[in-house]
C-alpha positions in Angstrom: 90.7 112.8 114.4 87.7 112.3 116.7 88.8 114.3 119.7 85.4 114.5 121.2 82.4 112.1 121.3 80.4 114.7 119.4 82.7 114.7 116.4 82.6 110.9 116.2 78.9 110.8 116.6 78.2 113.5 114.0 80.5 111.8 111.5 78.7 108.5 111.8 75.2 110.2 111.8 76.1 111.9 108.5 77.6 108.7 107.0 74.4 106.8 108.0 72.3 109.3 106.2 74.5 109.1 103.1 74.4 105.3 103.2 70.5 105.5 103.2 70.9 107.5 99.9 73.0 104.8 98.4 70.6 102.1 99.4 67.6 104.0 98.1 69.4 104.8 94.9 70.2 101.1 94.5 66.5 100.2 95.0 65.4 102.8 92.4 68.0 101.5 89.9 66.9 97.9 90.5 63.2 98.9 90.0 63.9 100.9 86.9 66.6 98.9 85.1 66.4 95.5 86.8 70.1 95.9 87.8 70.3 94.2 91.2 73.9 94.9 91.8 73.0 98.5 92.7 71.1 97.2 95.8 74.0 94.8 96.6 76.5 97.6 96.6 74.3 100.2 98.3 72.9 97.7 100.8 76.3 96.4 101.7 77.7 99.9 102.4 74.5 100.8 104.3 74.7 97.7 106.4 78.3 98.2 107.4 77.7 101.9 108.3 74.5 101.0 110.1 76.4 98.6 112.4 79.2 101.1 112.8 76.7 103.8 113.8 75.2 101.4 116.4 78.6 100.7 117.9 79.3 104.5 118.0 75.9 105.1 119.8 76.8 102.6 122.4 80.3 103.9 123.0 79.2 107.6 123.2 76.2 106.6 125.4 78.6 104.9 127.9 81.1 107.7 127.8 78.5 110.4 128.3 76.4 108.4 130.6 73.1 108.6 128.7 70.0 107.1 130.2 68.2 104.3 128.3 65.8 106.7 126.5 68.3 108.8 124.5 70.3 105.7 123.8 67.3 103.8 122.4 66.2 106.9 120.4 69.7 107.2 118.9 69.8 103.5 117.9 66.2 103.6 116.5 67.0 106.7 114.5 69.2 104.5 112.2 66.3 102.4 111.2 64.4 105.5 109.8 65.9 107.0 106.7 67.8 110.2 107.5 66.6 110.3 111.1 70.2 110.2 112.5 70.6 113.8 111.5 67.8 115.2 113.6 68.7 112.8 116.4 72.2 114.1 116.4 71.0 117.7 116.4 68.6 116.9 119.4 71.4 115.1 121.3 73.7 118.0 120.7 71.2 120.7 121.7 70.2 118.8 124.8 73.9 118.7 125.9 74.2 114.9 125.6 77.1 115.1 123.2 79.0 117.7 125.2 82.2 117.0 126.9 85.4 115.1 126.2 86.3 111.4 126.2 86.5 110.2 129.9 90.1 109.1 129.9 90.7 109.5 133.6 88.8 108.4 136.7 87.1 111.1 138.8 85.6 111.1 142.3 82.3 110.0 140.7 81.5 106.5 142.2 80.4 105.4 138.7 84.0 105.6 137.6 84.8 102.6 139.7 82.6 100.2 137.7 84.4 97.5 135.7 83.0 98.7 132.4 84.0 102.3 133.0 87.6 101.2 133.8 87.6 99.0 130.7 86.2 101.8 128.6 88.9 104.2 129.9 91.6 101.7 129.1 90.4 101.4 125.5 89.8 105.2 125.1 93.4 105.8 126.1 94.3 103.4 123.2 92.1 104.6 120.4 93.8 102.4 117.7 93.1 99.3 119.7 89.5 100.4 120.4 89.0 101.3 116.7 90.4 97.9 115.6 88.3 96.0 118.1 85.1 97.9 117.0 85.9 97.4 113.3 86.5 93.7 113.9 83.3 93.3 115.8 81.4 95.2 113.1 83.0 93.1 110.3 82.2 89.8 112.1 78.6 90.8 112.8 78.3 92.0 109.1 79.5 88.7 107.8 77.2 86.7 110.2 74.3 88.8 109.0 75.2 88.5 105.3 75.5 84.7 105.4 71.7 84.1 105.4 71.3 86.8 102.8 69.7 90.2 102.5 66.4 91.1 104.2 63.5 89.6 102.1 65.7 86.7 100.9 67.5 86.2 97.7 65.9 86.2 94.2 
């Protein structure tokens, strides 16, 4: 399904923008009707996609060997409503999303690092990688939900 880093990154960037819409709609509904469940639903979906987007940024940054600047910019774009879309467009236009998944080692000395070998192992097993990322996101989501939403509970 996600044959290139670009297709995966674009999908999560769009989902992150959609999840902002759900969160903002939930906030508007709560402010106008006092129905807090809208924020709970929209916020939960947004939180899960936010964490998934962050994991995707890290995976694509490692695969495409981004420097720290573009990686941080892509991560920070998730904090600003709808900023993942222009961030994705900029990363694509600047060539940072070009190329395929690095499944095989090349003559590049960076391919000999332990994390590149581990990444290639997982990329050759996408179901294992997807399950591991999903498990990590779910665990982090649960840990963050235990203390409650930002701003506390009513």
